[in-house]
Each structure stands twice: as structure tokens, then as C-alpha cells.
N, C-alpha and C positions, 0 to 999 in steps of 0.2 A: 433566543438561545443561540450562541454562536458554536456551531459544531464544525471543527477542522480536526486536521490529524495531528496537530501539534509538532509537526515537524520543522526543522531548522530549514532556512533558505540554502539551496544550492546552486552556484553558478555553474551551470553544464557546458559552458563555452570554453572553460580553461583547458588547458593542455591535457590532453589524455595522458591515462596512466600508461607506463612502459611494461608489458607484459614481462619481459625479460628482467626486470628489476622491482617490481611491484610486490609488496608484502601484503599478508593479510590485514595488517593495520591500516594500511593506504584505504582500504575499503570501509573502514569504521564510519567515516563521515558520511556514507551513502545508507548508512542502516538507521532507521528511523524507529521510534518507540511504539507505532501503531501501523499495521498493515493494511492499505486501504481496502483489499478486497474483505478483510475481516470486519471493518466499519461498517462497508456496504450490506454485508450478511447481516450484522447486528441491526442496522436499520431495516433490513427486508423483515426480519423476523419480528421487530417490534410492529410494522405496519400489519403483517399477518395477524398477530395478537390482537391488535386494536380492530381489525375489521374482520375477525373469523365469523361473526355471525350474519354477515351480509355477503353478496356477491362482489367479487373485484377481481381484477386482473393485475397481475404483478409480472413484469418483465424486468428480470435482474440480468444484465450482460456484463460479465466481468472484462476489464480490459487488463489482463495481467501483463506486467512488463516483460519485455523481451530481452532485456539486458541482465546479466547475471549480478550486477551491483546494485540492483532494485530489489533484491529479496529480503523477506524478512529475518534471513540469518537462521532459520530454524534448517534449512537443507545444507549447511555447512558441514 
């Protein structure tokens, strides 16, 4: 089963947006349908449910983006 975020490809090396002229619509291309930490949490919960009757170790480290344009949009 293929498991990806289904996000469109973004060429990150193009010219940066000018903060003086950028509008909220300029950032729409950076908003995806699925936020990676949500998918990671979903997978971790599935793993816990599957292995709850036996010992296991789960290390889940979130690498949250440090750039504002990589948000889920819920903080807007």
C-alpha cells in the first residue's frame, strides 16, 4: 500500500516571495491537504493499537517546519 501525503510538488528554489507585496493567496500553493505530523500521529496510534498486548518501544519525533508557509493553515 502506497502511503504518502498526496501533496503537489513544490519547487522550493524559485524566487522567494516579497513580504512587502505578498498576499495570503500567494501562500495557497504551500498549503497541502494533509499535514505530515497528523499522518505520523495516525500511524503511531495504529502501531500502538496493533501492538498493545505486547511490549514495544515507540519513538515518535516530530520535525515540525520552521517556516510559516509550511503550516496546515489552521493557525491563520
